[in-house]
C-alpha positions as CSV (number, residue, x, y, z in Angstrom):
1,M,22.7,14.7,5.9
2,Q,19.1,15.0,7.2
3,K,16.4,12.6,6.2
4,D,12.9,14.2,6.0
5,W,9.7,12.2,5.5
6,M,7.6,13.3,2.5
7,K,4.8,10.9,2.0
8,N,3.6,7.2,2.1
9,K,1.4,5.1,-0.1
10,V,0.1,1.6,-0.1
11,D,0.1,-0.5,-3.3
12,I,-2.4,-3.4,-3.0
13,Y,-2.1,-6.2,-5.5
14,L,-5.2,-8.1,-6.4
15,E,-5.3,-11.5,-8.1
16,D,-7.5,-11.6,-11.2
17,A,-7.5,-15.4,-11.9
18,L,-10.0,-15.2,-14.7
19,N,-7.8,-12.9,-16.8
20,E,-4.5,-14.5,-15.4
21,K,-3.0,-11.2,-14.2
22,T,-2.4,-9.1,-11.1
23,V,-4.1,-5.7,-10.7
24,R,-2.4,-3.0,-8.7
25,R,-4.3,-0.3,-6.8
26,S,-2.4,2.6,-5.2
27,Y,-3.7,4.5,-2.1
28,P,-1.6,7.6,-1.5
29,G,-1.8,10.1,1.4
30,L,-1.1,7.9,4.3
31,I,0.3,8.9,7.7
32,Q,3.9,8.6,8.7
33,N,5.2,5.5,10.6
34,L,2.5,3.0,9.6
35,S,2.4,-0.1,11.8
36,E,2.0,-3.6,10.4
37,E,-1.4,-3.8,12.2
38,Q,-2.6,-0.6,10.4
39,V,-1.5,-1.9,7.0
40,T,-3.2,-5.3,7.7
41,A,-6.5,-3.7,8.7
42,F,-6.5,-1.4,5.7
43,T,-5.7,-4.3,3.4
44,E,-8.5,-6.4,4.9
45,A,-11.0,-3.5,4.5
46,I,-10.1,-3.1,0.8
47,E,-10.5,-6.9,0.3
48,S,-13.9,-6.9,2.0
49,V,-15.3,-4.4,-0.6
50,N,-13.6,-5.9,-3.7
51,E,-14.4,-8.9,-5.8
52,L,-10.8,-9.9,-6.3
53,P,-8.7,-11.4,-3.5
54,V,-5.7,-9.5,-2.3
55,S,-2.4,-11.0,-3.2
56,H,-0.1,-8.7,-1.2
57,A,0.4,-5.1,-0.1
58,V,3.5,-2.9,-0.3
59,V,4.1,0.3,1.7
60,V,6.1,2.9,-0.3
61,E,7.8,5.6,1.8
62,E,9.3,8.7,0.2
63,Y,12.0,10.8,1.9
64,R,13.9,13.9,1.0
65,Y,17.6,14.2,1.9
66,S,19.3,17.5,2.6
67,F,22.7,18.6,3.9
């Protein structure tokens, strides 16, 4: 079985304390093999232009499997 990379995205979760909820923002179209430093820098950049503080970020990788 062969594993082929298809795409990545980062979901960033923001804390909206005023409304007591978490807001998710999704950023698709990322490069393959993201490093932790790249994700951290991207998350910090998003936080710097947003009113809400970042709670956490999740990298979602999608693969296709073929025989």
